[in-house]
N, C-alpha and C positions, 0 to 999 in steps of 0.2 A: 076467829077474829082476834086481833091483838088488842090488849087492854091499853087504853090511852091514859097518860099521866094526868094528875090533877092540875087544873089551871091555877097558876099563881099569878094573880092580877090585882090591879088597883084602879079605882076610878077617881079622877081628879077634876076639879073645877078651877078655872082661872081665866085671866085675860092674857092673851098673847099679843105683843106689839110688833111694830116694824123693826125694832132693834132686837137683838137676841134676848130672849126671855128665859130665865133660869126657873125650872120647876123642880121643887124637892119632892122626892117620893120615898116610900118605905118598903120597897120590894126586897132590899137586901142583896141585890144582884143587878148587873147591867141589864136593862130591859131589851127584849128582842125587837119590839116595835110598839107603836101607839096607834090607836084608831080614834078618830074624832067621832064621838057618838051624838054630840049635839053642838050646834054652832049658832050663836046669836049675832048675825051679821053676814056680810058677803065676802069677808076676807079669806084667802087661802092660807092654810097653815102648813109649814114644812119644817124639817130639821134644821137647826142652826149649824154653825160650822164647828162648834166645840164638841168633842167626843163625849157621849153619854157615859155616866159613871153609875156605881152601885147606890148612889144617893141622889143624883140629879140628872135631869134631861134638859136639853136646850132646844127651844123652838123659836120660830120667827113667823111672822105673818105679813101678807101683802098690805093689809090695813089692820088696825087694832080690832080684835075680835074676842068675845067671850066664848069659851069652849068647855065642854065636858069631854075628857079624854079617858079611854080605856087603855091602860098601860099594862103590857104583859111581857 
């Protein structure tokens, strides 16, 4: 069985709005993806149009929603 690498991840809380929302992170690299692990509201959250960087991601929602995100 192959050994899997350590998971380099961060958990973030915040509100995502209908306009593109900038979320700062401390991964030190461009994230692979993000999972919504908690959502307070019924809005759908998706990637914004701006390319993610080693310090920020960009998200948008169908309606303003507070979320907890696992970023990895």
